[in-house]
DRENSE-826221 format. One line per field, with one value per residue: z, y, x of N, C-alpha, C in turn; residue in three letters; residue number from 1. Coordinates in Angstrom, 2 decimals. Atoms other than C-alpha are relative to their C-alpha. Layout:
N
n_c3	Z;...
n_c2	Y;...
n_c1	X;...
ca_c3	Z;...
ca_c2	Y;...
ca_c1	X;...
c_c3	Z;...
c_c2	Y;...
c_c1	X;...
res	ALA;...
n	NUM;...
END
This chain:
144
n_c3	-0.40;1.10;0.21;-0.21;1.18;1.07;-0.45;-1.39;-0.41;-1.08;-0.47;-1.00;-0.76;-0.65;-1.45;-0.67;0.82;0.86;1.08;-0.59;0.44;-0.17;1.27;-0.06;1.23;-0.49;-1.45;-0.61;-1.06;0.56;-0.08;-0.13;1.14;-0.31;0.77;-0.82;-0.41;-0.75;0.52;-0.85;-1.29;0.05;-0.90;0.73;1.23;1.12;1.16;0.68;-0.87;0.21;1.30;-0.15;-0.72;0.90;0.95;-0.71;-0.36;1.24;0.48;-0.95;0.12;1.20;-0.04;-0.95;0.57;1.07;-0.58;-0.71;1.08;0.43;-1.14;-0.61;-1.42;-0.39;-1.41;-0.35;1.13;-0.35;1.24;-0.22;1.21;-0.13;1.15;0.20;0.58;1.01;-0.50;0.41;-0.33;-1.24;-0.52;-0.16;0.04;1.24;-0.11;-1.24;-0.16;-0.89;-0.38;-0.63;-0.82;-0.12;-0.62;0.56;0.27;1.36;1.06;0.73;0.65;1.17;-0.47;-0.31;1.24;0.70;-0.67;0.07;1.36;0.07;-0.77;0.78;1.27;-0.02;-1.19;-1.01;0.60;-0.37;0.89;1.35;0.00;0.00;1.15;0.95;-0.75;-1.10;0.14;-1.18;0.05;-1.08;-0.33;-1.02;-0.53;-0.58;-1.10;-0.09
n_c2	0.61;0.17;1.31;-0.10;0.51;-1.00;-1.29;-0.16;-1.38;-0.16;-1.34;-0.24;-1.22;-0.43;0.05;-0.80;-1.09;0.50;0.81;1.11;0.11;1.25;0.33;0.98;0.39;0.50;0.10;0.67;-0.72;-0.89;0.33;-1.18;-0.17;-1.07;0.03;0.08;-1.28;-1.14;-0.52;0.58;0.50;1.45;0.56;0.82;0.57;-0.92;0.41;1.15;1.18;0.46;0.63;1.31;0.84;0.28;1.04;1.26;0.59;0.25;1.25;1.04;0.28;0.76;1.31;0.88;0.27;1.04;1.27;0.56;0.50;1.30;0.86;0.19;-0.31;-1.01;-0.02;-1.30;-0.74;-1.25;-0.62;-1.14;-0.74;-0.96;-0.89;-0.80;-1.29;-0.68;-1.06;-1.28;-0.32;0.49;1.13;1.18;1.31;0.53;1.43;0.52;1.44;0.54;1.38;0.66;1.19;0.70;1.32;0.78;1.37;0.44;-0.94;0.32;-1.15;-0.28;-0.75;-1.34;-0.72;-0.26;-1.06;-1.27;-0.46;-0.54;-1.27;-1.05;-0.23;-0.35;-0.22;-0.91;-1.32;-0.79;0.44;-0.51;-1.42;-0.13;0.58;-0.96;-1.01;0.62;1.40;0.73;1.42;0.76;1.25;0.68;1.29;0.77;0.88;1.04
n_c1	-1.29;-0.88;-0.53;-1.48;-0.72;0.05;-0.52;-0.50;-0.18;-0.91;-0.23;-1.01;0.14;-1.24;0.21;-0.98;-0.58;-1.04;0.53;0.75;1.35;0.76;0.66;1.11;0.77;1.32;0.26;-1.15;-0.76;-1.03;-1.41;-0.88;-0.93;-0.92;-1.22;-1.16;-0.60;0.47;1.29;1.08;-0.40;-0.18;0.98;0.96;-0.49;-0.20;0.87;-0.60;0.18;1.40;0.03;-0.65;0.97;1.08;-0.40;-0.19;1.29;0.70;-0.54;0.41;1.40;0.34;-0.64;0.74;1.37;-0.10;-0.42;1.17;0.93;-0.56;0.17;-1.28;0.00;-0.95;-0.21;-0.56;-0.52;-0.63;-0.51;-0.90;-0.36;-1.09;-0.03;-1.20;0.43;-0.79;-0.90;0.51;1.43;0.59;-0.76;0.88;-0.71;-0.54;0.26;0.59;-0.11;1.02;-0.30;1.11;-0.33;1.25;0.02;1.11;-0.36;0.35;-0.33;-1.21;-0.65;0.83;1.20;-0.44;-0.30;1.22;0.76;-0.76;0.24;1.37;-0.02;-0.71;0.62;1.42;0.85;-0.53;0.01;-1.17;-1.10;0.32;-0.33;-1.46;-0.59;-0.54;-0.74;-0.76;-0.21;0.43;-0.38;0.64;-0.60;0.80;-0.42;1.12;-0.40;1.05
ca_c3	205.89;203.63;202.09;203.34;200.17;198.07;200.11;203.23;205.08;207.34;209.50;211.52;214.21;215.41;219.15;219.90;218.62;216.62;214.36;216.72;215.41;216.32;213.33;212.87;210.14;210.72;214.21;214.89;217.88;217.23;216.54;217.52;214.61;215.06;213.49;214.75;216.68;216.14;214.08;216.19;219.57;218.44;220.40;217.77;214.57;211.61;208.32;206.80;209.86;209.33;205.67;206.60;209.12;206.49;203.96;206.53;207.75;204.23;203.06;206.25;205.87;202.28;202.80;205.85;204.13;201.18;203.30;205.38;202.17;201.27;204.60;205.94;209.73;211.01;214.51;214.62;212.24;212.73;210.03;210.08;207.56;207.02;204.72;203.28;202.45;199.47;199.99;198.09;198.80;198.95;201.19;200.77;200.71;197.99;199.10;201.63;202.86;204.38;206.30;207.21;210.01;209.91;212.19;210.47;210.22;206.63;204.73;202.03;200.26;197.09;199.09;200.36;196.92;195.52;198.18;198.17;194.39;194.75;197.35;195.11;191.88;193.00;196.60;198.63;197.76;199.71;197.73;194.54;195.51;196.02;192.79;190.29;193.06;195.75;195.40;197.79;198.50;200.55;202.27;204.47;206.72;207.83;211.15;211.09
ca_c2	71.75;71.56;68.26;67.74;65.84;68.89;71.90;72.53;75.76;76.61;79.63;80.93;83.60;85.56;84.99;87.15;90.05;87.79;84.83;82.62;81.45;78.97;77.17;75.26;73.37;72.90;71.74;70.09;71.07;74.00;73.48;75.86;77.19;79.32;80.09;79.57;82.34;85.10;85.73;83.45;81.84;78.21;77.47;75.39;73.48;75.34;75.24;72.81;70.50;70.42;69.63;66.74;65.44;65.73;63.72;61.07;60.62;60.73;57.94;55.99;56.30;55.13;52.31;50.94;51.33;49.18;46.58;46.17;45.87;43.01;41.45;41.82;41.91;45.08;44.76;48.01;50.76;53.63;56.08;58.49;61.18;63.32;66.30;67.92;71.57;73.53;75.93;78.79;80.61;79.44;76.86;74.16;70.46;69.19;65.56;63.68;60.18;58.29;55.12;52.78;50.23;47.65;44.69;42.11;38.34;38.33;41.46;40.77;43.03;42.73;43.89;46.90;47.83;47.63;49.81;52.38;52.63;53.12;55.83;57.66;57.28;57.82;58.10;60.39;64.01;65.48;63.38;64.44;68.12;67.62;65.77;67.62;69.81;67.44;63.99;61.61;58.22;55.59;52.73;50.07;47.19;44.44;42.70;39.39
ca_c1	76.26;79.23;80.27;83.87;84.78;84.01;85.08;87.16;87.21;90.11;90.71;93.60;93.48;96.51;96.92;99.92;102.02;104.28;103.37;101.36;98.04;95.34;93.91;90.69;88.93;85.19;84.30;87.72;89.82;92.17;95.87;98.69;100.71;103.78;107.11;110.60;112.40;113.23;110.06;107.86;108.01;108.17;105.00;103.23;103.56;105.07;103.16;105.66;105.41;101.62;102.15;104.47;101.90;99.20;101.11;102.04;98.49;97.09;99.40;98.69;94.96;94.87;97.34;95.47;92.09;93.23;94.99;91.81;89.72;92.08;91.12;94.62;95.21;96.85;98.26;100.22;101.28;103.73;104.72;107.68;108.47;111.54;111.49;114.64;114.15;115.32;118.23;116.57;113.32;110.69;112.36;109.74;110.53;112.83;112.43;110.36;111.10;108.16;108.84;106.01;106.47;103.74;103.03;100.86;100.81;99.55;100.63;103.18;105.69;103.56;100.48;102.40;103.74;100.25;98.57;101.38;101.02;97.26;97.88;100.36;98.41;94.82;93.85;96.13;95.22;98.10;100.61;98.85;99.32;103.05;103.67;105.89;107.29;108.58;110.09;108.33;109.86;108.02;109.80;108.25;109.06;106.70;107.12;105.24
c_c3	-1.24;-0.10;0.07;-1.18;-1.11;0.39;1.46;0.24;1.25;0.42;1.02;0.66;0.72;1.49;0.79;-0.92;-0.94;-1.11;0.55;-0.39;0.62;-1.31;0.23;-1.41;0.50;1.49;0.76;1.03;-0.68;0.13;0.13;-1.16;0.32;-0.94;0.95;0.41;-1.03;-0.43;0.82;1.30;0.07;0.91;-0.69;-1.24;-1.06;-1.15;-0.72;0.85;-0.22;-1.36;0.03;0.74;-0.90;-0.99;0.67;0.38;-1.20;-0.60;0.92;-0.13;-1.26;0.00;0.91;-0.50;-0.99;0.57;0.73;-0.99;-0.57;1.10;0.67;1.49;0.31;1.53;0.49;-1.29;0.56;-1.25;0.40;-1.30;0.30;-1.28;-0.04;-0.79;-1.05;0.63;-0.31;0.35;-1.26;0.44;0.36;-0.06;-1.42;-0.11;1.32;-0.04;1.04;0.29;0.79;0.70;0.31;0.74;-0.46;-0.26;-1.45;-1.11;-0.65;-0.62;-1.26;0.41;0.27;-1.25;-0.70;0.66;0.06;-1.36;-0.16;0.73;-0.83;-1.24;0.06;1.27;1.07;-0.61;0.38;-0.85;-1.37;-0.10;-0.06;-1.27;-0.97;0.73;1.06;-0.30;1.26;-0.20;1.22;0.17;1.04;0.51;0.68;1.05;0.14;1.41
c_c2	-0.29;-1.44;0.05;-0.54;1.01;1.32;-0.06;1.46;0.06;1.43;0.00;1.38;0.32;0.10;0.77;1.12;-0.44;-0.82;-1.22;0.04;-1.23;-0.22;-1.04;-0.31;-0.61;0.04;-0.69;0.92;0.89;-0.55;1.28;-0.01;1.20;-0.11;-0.01;1.37;0.39;0.58;-0.48;-0.42;-1.48;-0.73;-0.84;-0.61;1.13;-0.54;-1.21;-1.27;-0.50;-0.66;-1.43;-0.96;-0.40;-1.09;-1.35;-0.62;-0.37;-1.34;-1.14;-0.39;-0.79;-1.39;-0.98;-0.34;-1.13;-1.34;-0.64;-0.50;-1.29;-1.04;-0.36;0.43;1.01;0.01;1.37;0.68;1.33;0.52;1.19;0.65;0.99;0.80;0.78;1.24;0.50;1.07;1.39;0.22;-0.21;-1.33;-1.19;-1.29;-0.28;-1.49;-0.35;-1.52;-0.41;-1.45;-0.56;-1.27;-0.65;-1.33;-0.72;-1.41;-0.39;1.00;-0.40;1.23;0.40;0.79;1.46;0.81;0.37;1.15;1.34;0.60;0.60;1.37;1.10;0.36;0.54;0.53;0.91;1.37;0.87;-0.35;0.55;1.49;0.26;-0.45;1.10;1.09;-0.57;-1.50;-0.69;-1.46;-0.71;-1.34;-0.68;-1.24;-0.66;-0.95;-0.99;-0.53
c_c1	0.81;0.48;1.52;0.79;0.08;0.70;0.44;0.21;0.88;0.08;1.11;-0.23;1.29;-0.25;1.05;0.50;1.08;-0.63;-0.75;-1.47;-0.68;-0.70;-1.05;-0.52;-1.33;-0.10;1.15;0.68;1.10;1.41;0.81;0.98;0.85;1.17;1.15;0.52;1.05;-1.34;-1.18;0.56;0.23;-0.97;-1.07;0.66;0.26;-0.87;0.58;-0.14;-1.43;-0.15;0.55;-0.96;-1.19;0.32;0.12;-1.32;-0.86;0.44;-0.42;-1.46;-0.35;0.64;-0.73;-1.39;0.08;0.42;-1.20;-1.03;0.48;-0.08;1.31;-0.15;1.08;0.04;0.50;0.54;0.61;0.63;0.84;0.30;1.11;0.06;1.31;-0.39;0.93;0.85;-0.54;-1.42;-0.84;0.63;-0.89;0.79;0.50;-0.30;-0.68;0.12;-1.06;0.34;-1.20;0.47;-1.30;0.20;-1.26;0.45;-0.15;0.23;1.30;0.64;-0.78;-1.27;0.38;0.34;-1.28;-0.78;0.74;-0.15;-1.40;-0.07;0.65;-0.83;-1.43;-0.58;0.54;0.05;1.18;1.20;-0.20;0.37;1.50;0.71;0.46;0.77;0.93;0.11;-0.37;0.39;-0.61;0.76;-0.85;0.73;-1.21;0.58;-1.16;0.03
res	MET;THR;ASP;LYS;SER;LYS;GLU;LEU;CYS;ALA;SER;VAL;THR;LEU;ILE;ASN;GLY;ARG;LEU;GLY;PHE;THR;GLY;THR;VAL;GLY;GLU;ASN;ALA;PRO;VAL;SER;ILE;ASP;TYR;ILE;PRO;PRO;LEU;GLY;ASP;GLY;MET;GLY;TYR;THR;SER;LEU;GLU;LEU;LEU;LEU;LEU;SER;LEU;THR;SER;CYS;ILE;GLY;SER;SER;VAL;LEU;THR;PHE;LEU;ARG;LYS;MET;ASN;LYS;THR;ILE;ILE;ALA;CYS;GLU;ILE;HIS;ALA;LYS;GLY;SER;ARG;LYS;GLU;GLU;HIS;PRO;THR;GLY;PHE;LYS;THR;ILE;LEU;VAL;GLU;ILE;TYR;LEU;LYS;SER;PRO;ASP;VAL;THR;GLU;ASP;ASP;MET;ASN;LYS;VAL;ILE;SER;LEU;SER;GLU;ASP;LYS;TYR;CYS;PRO;VAL;TRP;SER;MET;LEU;LYS;GLY;ASN;THR;ASP;VAL;GLU;VAL;ARG;PHE;SER;ILE;ASN;HIS
n	1;2;3;4;5;6;7;8;9;10;11;12;13;14;15;16;17;18;19;20;21;22;23;24;25;26;27;28;29;30;31;32;33;34;35;36;37;38;39;40;41;42;43;44;45;46;47;48;49;50;51;52;53;54;55;56;57;58;59;60;61;62;63;64;65;66;67;68;69;70;71;72;73;74;75;76;77;78;79;80;81;82;83;84;85;86;87;88;89;90;91;92;93;94;95;96;97;98;99;100;101;102;103;104;105;106;107;108;109;110;111;112;113;114;115;116;117;118;119;120;121;122;123;124;125;126;127;128;129;130;131;132;133;134;135;136;137;138;139;140;141;142;143;144
END
């Protein structure tokens, strides 16, 4: 068995005559991946959408892990991200804005600044992969 922290193996399988794939990693459920018309049918996530989801969940996972280690109470958390694409090819993200909406009776702004910094500097591998190529800004609001 492969240690997930050391090596990940992904596969995609073409499912139509266009650009529709199903993708899996390990034993996880497959996801639908497609491209926008006219090249694809728009019947799944695009690769950039999956990257945006990956960044959002990676930041969320690290932020929540550290807040919980600080014995903070998390009632709810919602995270939104918006990526602005480059005009020239490859049209990857130029900037990404991540907005974290947290409901907690005891998390402070200082707590959030600390855990976001930890996420950026050490613990979110997706953010690390984007550094130097894409500007990522994280904003947050706390509802007590």
